[in-house]
Structures are given as C-alpha cells and as structure tokens.
N, C-alpha and C positions, 0 to 999 in steps of 0.2 A: 473590461469583465466585472471590476470589484462592484457596481452599481447592479447589473440583475443577478454576477455568479456569487456563490463563496467559494474564495481559493483556502485551499490546505496543503499545509507541507507535507507530501504524500505519497502513493504511489499507490496505483490500482492496476486491476486485472478485471475481466469477465468471462461469467461463463455462460453460455446461452446471452439471457439478457440481465443476470444477475451479477452486481459486482461486489469486490472483496478492494479493501482500501487497508493499507497498512501505515503509521503514524510513529513515528519515533522522531529524538533527538538525532543530531548528525553524526552518521557511524553508527548507526544502532542495525543496518540491514535492509533498512525496507525496500530499495531497490533490489539488492536480492533474493530479499524474499518471491517479493513480484516476478524479478526471472523463475526462480526454481520451481515455483507455478505455473508457469506460461511451458517453462519446459517440459516438465514433469506428466501434469496433466489437461495439454492441449490447448490448457488457456488462450484468451486472447488480451493481448498489453492495450492498454486503455493510457496510462499517461506514468511519467517518472517525475518526482521532485515536486507536483505540483496538482492536484484533485481538484477538478472545478467542477463543482455541483451546483445544481441550481433545485429551486423551493420544492420541486418535487422528488428530491433524490434523483435524479439522473443525474450523469456525468456523463462531462463534453469531453468527447477524447484530444489530446495536447500530444501528439508524436513531438519525441525530440532524440536525442542519441541519448544513452546511460552509458555515463560513467562508471565502470565498476574496478576496486580496489587488489580483487580476488576474484579469480573463476574455480576454484582449487572445490568448495561445495557443491559447485554446479551442475548437471551433466556434460559430456564430452560437445553432445550436441550444439552447445554454447556457440563453440568457435565457430561454425558455420555463418553465426549474426555476428560477431565481432569484426568492426571494419579496420581497426588501429588497434594496436599498443605500442605503448611507448614511455619512458619518464617525462612527466610532464613538470615543465620547471616552474610553472605557475603555480602549481597544488603540492609543487615539491613530492611529489610522491609516483609511482612506478600506477599507470591505468590500462584497462582494457575499453574502449568505444565500443556499445550496440549497436544496434541498432536492427528494429525489426519494421521486414517490408508492409505488414498487414496490418491496421491497428480497426477498433473497434467504434463506432463511430459514438452511442449511447447505449447507456445501462444505466438500470436501477441499481443503486447500492444498499446492498442489505445489513451488511459486518463492515464493522474496523478494528483492525486491529493494531494496538497499543504497543511499540515492542521495545522492549530494555534487555537488556547483556549484565548480567551481574557474574563475578567469578564466585561470589561468595556467600551465594542463596540457591536452596534449591528452589527447581524450577515450577514453577504453576503457571494456572491461566484462570479465570478470573473474570464471569460478565462484571463489568461495571457500574455502578447506580448513573440514573439519569444526571446527579449532580455530577458525581467523579465524572461523564462522559462528556457532558456539556465541558466542564476547567480542562480534560486534555485536548477539545476543541479550537477550544479557544485560545490554549499556548499553543498550536499547530498553525494557527491560520496568518496565510500568508500578507502582504502590503498590508492597504488597508481597509483589511477585508472587512477588522472588526467593529469599523462604522456607516458596516451599509445601512440603509435607512431600513430595509424590511426583515434585518437580522432575524427579528420575532418569529417572522413567518418560514423563513431557513431554518432557527431551531426548531418549532414545530416543527419540520417536514423530517427532522432528525430522531424525533421521537419514535421512528417508524425503526432504525436504527440498529441494531445491536452491536454493540461496544465493548472488547474486551482490552484486558491489559493480560502483557502475555511477558513473563520475566522469566530468563533463562541465562542457562551460564557460558551459551554456545550456541552461535548460529543453525548450524543442522540443527540443533533440536528446535528451536524456533518452530521451524519450517515440519515438524511434526507434531508441533504442540496442536498450530492452527490448525492441519487439516484433521489428527483427532478430533478439538473441540468442533468442528463442523460438525464432525460423523455424529460426536456422542449427541448433541442438539439436534440431530434430526435434520438439519438444515434442507433445502430444496438444491442449494447449490455445493453442498460435496455428492448428492447421489448422482448431481450430473457430470460431477468429475470422475465415478466409476462408468 
C-alpha cells in the first residue's frame, strides 16, 4: 500500500460519499469518536487505526475489529456490535471488541479532526493553517508513508481537506465540538446527518 496510498494513524467514517477522519495521539478517543458518530448519526464505518487515502482524497475501507477501553459515552446500541469483552493481558486493561458488519468501500475525505484532551484548558476548535495541517498529518503517518515517492501529489490533494484542532477536557465534549463545528461551517456532511 505504501507505494500507492498514504497511511495515516486515525479512524474514519462516511456520510453518503463524504468522509470525516479523526487523528491524534494514542488514547485520545479517535475510535470512540468514530463509533459515536456512526451510532448517533447513522454514519458508515470505513476504518479504525489506519486511514488509507489516495491522491484524489478517496478513502479505502480497512475493516477490522475495534478495541475500546470503555463504552460509557456511547449510545447503548453499541452492545449489539460488541463481539467480546474482557481483560487483555497483552494490553493490560479491560477491553471491548467491536465489529461492524457493513463498511463502505470508498468515500471522499473532506474533514480531519485532530483530537487532544487537556483538563487544564478551556475547550476550543479551530481550523488549522495549511502548514499546521501538514505538520499534524506528517506526525500521524504510519509505516514508511513519509518516503512515498509521490508524496507531493498526495499533499496537493490534501489542500482540499479542512483540518481542525479539537482541544477538550473530556471526550463527550469532543463529539459535540466536532458536530457543532461542521454545523457552523455549513459543511454539506453535517446537513446530511440531519
């Protein structure tokens, strides 16, 4: 994949043919946000842990089991997708394994949200400058994507993607922040959610 696609550490979903991606450090809530949007707004699962994007901003589905540490902020219907739960000695924590039977094959990536939590700050969402957006994406590349021979083509395609920084004190606020940002910007993705 590395020679044809860019691989980013994150999760993504689609609404019709448009996709939202979530990136951020480990334990920032990317998978939880992805699932919250899928369950709340009937979005479609594309991938978890790895976003695969081509130079035309098309996402390639990468179905896999999603491992969560908690289910408490997700709607109760998450339980019908939980195929296993228990203590993982490998991860040294209690986990829930989630699987979605249906995934979408392709969608166009239109927004990426960089998620960070900090209990010492006031929540905010802001659109990143092109330079900051590139830096966030470079920091979240997986494997050897950074040596892709045509990376300039891929990053020129990313010029059409809006990238936002989401800083909140808690994950449940992030869900509302992302939705409110989409709604206030008048994104067509958000209107398709309603």
